[in-house]
N, C-alpha and C positions, 0 to 999 in steps of 0.2 A: 438639744438647741439650746444654745448657752445665748438667748437673748428673748424678749419677748416683746408684745404692743403694747402700747398705752392708747386709750381709744380720746378721741380730741374733747374738750371740755370746752365749755364757751366763756368768753370774757367773762372776769369778776368785774365790780362797778367800785372804784375807790374815790374815796376824797382827796380833793387837789389839796395839797399842803407847799405848792410853789411859793407862794406869796409869802410866807411867816418870813418876818424878820429877824434871824437867827443868829446876825453878831449883835444887834440893838439888845436880844434877851442875854446872849454871852455876855455882854457889859455888864448889863444889869446884877448880873449873878457873881461879878469878878470872875468869870474861866477865862483860864488864858488860852489865848489862839494866836494863829499867824497867816496871813495872806499871801506869803510869798518865804521863799527862801527853801532849806533841806526839807526833803519829802512831800513838798509843796507842787502838786500838779498844776499845769493850765486849765482856767474853769472850776480850781478846788480854793477851798481854804482848809487848815488843818484843826483842830481842837488840841492842844497841847499834851492832857493826858485823857486818852480813849476813856470814855464812859464807861463800857464794860468790862475791858479786861486791867483797864488802870496802867497801861503801857504808854510813858511817855515819848516826847521827840515827835509830835503832830503825824502820827501814824494813823488817828482817824480823821480821814480826808471828807468833807462835805461836799456838794457840788451846788455851785450856788443859784443853778436853774435850776434843780428838782428837790433841794434840802433834803438828800437822800446822802446819807454818810457811812461808808465803811471803812473798817480798821484792816491794816494793812498785816497785823500780827495776829490775832485773835480771828478776823474775819467776819466778824461780825457786823451785819448790814442793818440800817435801821431808817426810818421815815423821820419826819419832824416830831412827831406825837412822842415818839420812843427815846428819841433824843434828849427831847426839854424833861421827860420823866425821868432819864439817869443822872443829868446832869444838875437838876433843882432836888431831887428827891421829895417832888410835892406830891401829895394825892393826887387823881386823876382829874377829878373835879376843879382843882388849882391849874393844873395841864391845861386844858380847855380852855380857860377861861384867859391864861397867857398864849395861848394860841390865837385867839380872838382879839387879843388886846395888841400882839404885835402884827395883827393881817392887816396892814393899810396900804399895800401894794406899792409903797414908796421904798421900797428897800435896793441898796446899791447891786446890780448885775454886771460883772466888769464884761465888756466885749470882747468875744472868744477871738482866740489870735486866728488869723486866715493862713490858708495853706500855701506853700512856695510855691516857686515853680520849678524847683529842682529837689533831688534828697539831697540832706546833708548828712555826711558819716560823721560818728565823731572821731576825733584824732586818735591813731593807736588803735584802728584795727588793722588785723594780720589778714593783708589780703590772700585769701586761697589757702590760709594755713588756719589747722586745730592744733591749739596746744595740748600738751599730753595732761593737761587736767580737764580740758573740756572733752576730750578723747575717752577719758575714762568714767566720766558723765553718762555719754552716751552709751557706753558698755555697760554702765550698772542698768541704765533704763531698757536694756536688750536691742540697742541699734549698732548698726554699723557704722561708725565715721566716716570710713571711706565713702560708702553708699550714700548715705544722709549726705556730704559734704558735694558729691557728685551730681546726684540728684536736686538739688536743693540751693545749691551752691552758699553755705551756712561758712559763716567765718567767725574766729574768738577773738578776745578782748584781754589784755592783760591787766597790770594796774596803773593806775593812773589814765584811764580812758576817759575824755571828756567831752563831751560839744555843747560848745561854749557861743551862745546867740545874743547880741545885745547887752543886756545884765542879769540873764540867766543862764544857769550852769547845772546840765545835766550827768550823771555819774553813770558811765556804760562799762566800767570795770570788772572783769571776769563775767564778760556775758557769751554766748552765743547768737552772733547777729545772724538773724533769718531775714532776708530781703523777701518783701512781699512784691509779686509780679502780678498786675493785670494788664491784660492786654498786650501783652509782651512788653513792658514798659514798667521797671521800678517805681515805684507810686511810694512806699514808706517800708518802714523793717520794726523787727520786734527784737529784743535783747531779754535772753533767760538767764538768770545767775547759774555756773554752774559751781558755787561754793554757798556755805551757810551764808544766807544774807536774808536780812526783814523783808525784801521787796523783791518776790520770782521774777517777775516781768515787770519790763520798761520798754515802752514803745517809744519808737520817734515824736517826739513833737510835734504839732500840729505844723507849725510854723518851719520846721524842718522837712516836712515831706510835700507830695503833691495832692493824696488824700489821708484825710485824716482817719487813723490806724480804725478807731472805730467803725470808719464805715467801708473800709477793706473786705474783701473775700479771698483768703488764703487760699492760693491753688484754683482758683475758680477758673482757668485757662483751659486747665486738664476736662472739665464737664463737656461731658455730650448732649443726651437728654435725659439722663437722669445723675444724680447726685446724694451724694451722705452728707449731710450737714452735721458737722463736731464744733468742739469748744475752740481748739486751740491748734498750733503749730506741730507739736508731739503726735498728738489724733490724727493730723495730717500724713505726718514720717509713716505712722502704722499702717493706716488703711490706702495711703499710697493713692491712685488717679481716681480722679472724678469724685474725690472726698474733699470737702472745703472746710476750712476754717473760718468760724463766727467773730474772732478775734474774741473772747469771751460770752456767757450765757443772754449776753443783752444786743439787740439789733437795734438798726435804723433805718428810718425808710428808705435812706439810698441804698442801703442792701436789698431791701426788699422789691424794691424798684430795678436794682440792677441785676438780681435772679430773674425778675420777671420778663426781661429784653432775652434771657436766653432761650426762651420756650422749652422749660422743661416737662417730660410728661409726667416722671415721678421725683418725688423728694421724700429722703428719710432722714429722720433728725435723731441722732446718738449722744448727747449730751452725756456727761459724768453723773456717777450717783450723786441724788440731793438734787439735781438739777430740773426735775421732773416738769416741776411748775413754771420755770422759765421756757423748756422743750416745747410744751404745749403752747404757749403764747407766740412761739415763732411758729409752731406748724399752724394757728389761727391766721396770721397774718401772710403765710405762704398759701395759704389754700386760696387764697386771692389772684393770683399768680400760677400757681401751678395743679393741674388735675387730681392728683394722686399725691396725697401728703400721708406718711406714717410716722410716729415718735416710738423709737427704738430703747430699750433698755436692757443693760448687759446684768444676768444673774451671776452674782458671784466676782465679777471685776466690775468695780465702778467706773474705772476710767480707761476710754477707750486704747489709749496710748501706753498702757500696761497688758495688752491682749499680748499673747501669743501669735507670732506670724503666720501660723498654720490656720489658727481661729480667726486671725483678721480676713484671710483670704477667703477662708469657708463662708461666713457672714456677707463678706461682700458680696460674691458668688450668688448666697442666696438671695442677697435684694436686688443687684442689678443682673444678675445672669452672666455676669462675666467679671475676671479679676483684673 
């Protein structure tokens, strides 16, 4: 058997660091940051130089609402204490003094953008077409470009493909655009680069879609009474019908509520290797709306999207009793 199960674990308590005014602290230490511009997503500010890998260009994005930062170059994720420790190089006792000093609850948190009434695609999307380079990327991943395009209505972009709204501009050049359908309606989309790029995935901005991508459930319309929950779109492409992409390893209350409305009998969570803790957290949340929940991990294959088709079908049959 190429997979195993992980027992559910109880939720761990954690310290609430959401009220730290990190921007004021950055100003104190003269650390450069940006609140808008290239590589700055909605609801984030970017620290100019990553505290962990020292990559420039505002690639270390910090969420205003949680004070959790992630670098899109090295992949390091950190909450407020580790961020402060790295950028100040102070001893831990000083770090916690700073956290207490800048925890007054008066920090600026911008109002998040609201979803729109329709989905706005970037200019330059090749309707119903895949470029040679995007097809080569799919072939390298052991996908059939023709089959994936037919099933999932994907499209590709070339150079100079942008979405412009108000004063914001998003670069969707050289990406495979994957529509996200819920209730048979286009609600958002995801863009996966098929060339070397610092940012692999770029979802439609909230104001350009009907449902924020973070709250979407990719491929949910194919689910009946059982489902396999995976991280992203390529995992869904490999597993096929009755697999659902969570659009990452984090989840929202809206996703859990929507899954609850499907009245599932069984749910299986199969995240990439290294995301076992997040899979457990999702399992705990789903256990409130689904009777049977199991976390699955792959032995020797960290990414469901990298499975061979025959192995994916075998796992699917073992879990769901059908393919």
